[in-house]
N, C-alpha and C positions, 0 to 999 in steps of 0.2 A: 504495500500499499505507500502511494505516498500522496502528498499532502504541499498545498501549497496555500499562502495569503492572498487572499484578492484588496485591493487595495483601489480606493476612490480618492484621486485627488488627495494624493497620499494616507488617506486615514485609513484601515482596515475594515472591509466592509461586510466578507467572509472568510468562506475555506474551501478550494474548490482541491477532493480527492478522489485521485483515482484507485482503487481497489484492483485486489489480487489478480479478479476476476476478469480483469478491464476493461467494467465498468465506472460510471460518473457520478459523483452529486458533488453539490452546492448549498450549503447554507450559512444565512445571514447572520450575522453575530446580533445577539439578545440585541445587544445597546443599537446594532443600526437599528434593529426593526423596530425599537421604542421611542427612536426621534424621527420627530414629526416633519424635520426638518431635512433629514437624507431621504433621499430617491434612488430607488433598484437604480444596480447597475446597467441593465440594459429591458427593456420590452419584455422579453421572452422570459426574464428568470424577474418576476417582480418580486416587489416586497412581499417578504414573505415569513411567519415563521415555523413554515414546513420546507424539508428539505427536500430538493428537485433531483431524480434521478436520472437515468440516460445510460444504455449499452453504448452509446458514442462520447465522444467530446463535443457539450452542448454547442453548436452553430456558432453562439456569440465570443465564446474563445476563440474556435474552429478560423474562424473571420479575423482574428489577430494576428494566424500566421504566416508567416513568408510564404510564395508561390514559386514555381517555373527557377530560374537559376538563380535566383537567392536564396530558395528553402535549400537547395547543391550545394551552394559555397553556405552555410551558414551549419548546415548537418556536417560536411568534410569536417570542416577547421574546428569543432568540438566534436565530433564525434559521435553522433547522436542518428539513431536508426532512424531512415526515411519515410517511416511507419510508425516510430515514439511520436505522437502530438503531444505526448501532455510534456515530456522532455523539450522540447524544441519550445513550446508554451514559454516554461520554464526559462530557457534560456534568455530567448526573444524579445517577451514581455517585460524583463524584471527593472530593464532600465528605459526601453528605448521602444515606446509604444503608442501611435497616434491614439488620442483619446486622453480621459481622464481616468481608465484601469489601468494597474501593472499589477505584473504576478512573479510572487515574490518565494521560492523555494523554502517551507518549512523543513528542517537538519531533522533525520527522526531523533528521535528523545531517549 
């Protein structure tokens, strides 16, 4: 299992998890949901206390990934498998992403 913090405007909005079976889940932080001034990170992941589940990486996060030759370069330089979308997301969206969302890997405790 791998986990990552999802930051919105540099504030922790929730946790994205890739489970051992390859499925994914996303859950907002309770404080984020309780604060009426905080918005959802995506229209497809509305602010809610419930945990979202998917067999595949959620489209919102998948669309943050590089494509084509950019993807090939990132995968080669970072030794990431082309099909490791979670690894690719954690590598490319931690510092430089379009928009207000960044993804920060949570090291195993």
